[in-house]
C-alpha positions in Angstrom: 266.8 185.2 150.4 268.8 181.9 149.2 268.5 180.8 145.4 267.5 177.1 146.5 264.8 178.8 148.8 263.7 181.1 145.9 263.7 178.5 143.1 261.3 176.4 145.8 258.7 179.0 146.1 258.4 179.9 142.0 258.0 176.0 141.7 254.0 175.6 141.3 254.1 171.9 141.1 256.3 171.6 144.6 253.4 169.5 146.5 255.3 168.9 149.7 255.7 173.0 149.6 252.0 173.5 148.9 251.4 170.9 151.9 253.6 172.7 154.3 251.7 176.3 153.5 248.0 174.6 153.8 249.1 173.5 157.4 250.4 177.0 157.8 247.2 178.0 156.9 245.8 175.6 159.3 247.9 176.6 162.4 246.9 180.1 161.6 242.8 179.2 161.5 242.7 180.0 157.9 240.5 177.0 156.7 239.4 178.6 153.8 242.6 179.2 152.3 243.8 175.6 153.7 241.2 174.1 151.7 241.6 175.3 148.8 245.4 174.5 148.8 244.9 171.3 149.8 242.4 170.6 146.9 244.9 172.1 144.5 247.2 169.0 145.9 244.7 167.0 145.1 244.3 168.0 141.6 248.5 167.9 141.2 248.3 164.5 142.9 245.1 162.7 143.4 246.6 159.8 145.4 248.2 162.2 148.0 246.7 160.7 151.3 248.1 162.9 153.9 245.9 165.8 151.9 242.7 163.6 152.4 243.4 163.3 156.1 243.7 167.1 156.4 240.7 168.0 154.6 238.8 165.4 156.7 240.0 166.8 160.1 238.9 170.1 159.1 235.8 169.0 157.8 235.2 167.6 160.9 236.2 170.6 163.1 233.7 172.3 161.2 231.1 169.7 162.1 230.5 169.5 158.1 230.5 165.3 157.8 229.1 165.1 154.6 231.2 167.8 152.2 232.7 166.5 149.2 233.8 168.3 145.7 230.9 168.1 143.1 231.6 165.8 140.3 234.4 164.3 142.2 236.0 161.0 140.7 238.6 160.3 142.9 239.9 157.4 144.0 238.4 156.1 147.1 240.8 156.5 149.5 240.8 153.0 152.5 238.5 150.4 152.7 234.9 150.3 151.1 232.7 147.8 153.6 
């Protein structure tokens, strides 16, 4: 294993790596782990749009249309009509 790869894996705040890992979870149908990973991303960066999109896709696939995080005060992404 190269030093750069090892350093990437040990960086707990690497959001792009966390997002790629969440995509692996989704593709492997480990949706509960993907949701946890995506929520960790949003804890680090509440403006990471791709994480919201993937969470929406997961909840849509689970027919969980009204899912939200309790007490969530994150900014709304999109237009509020």
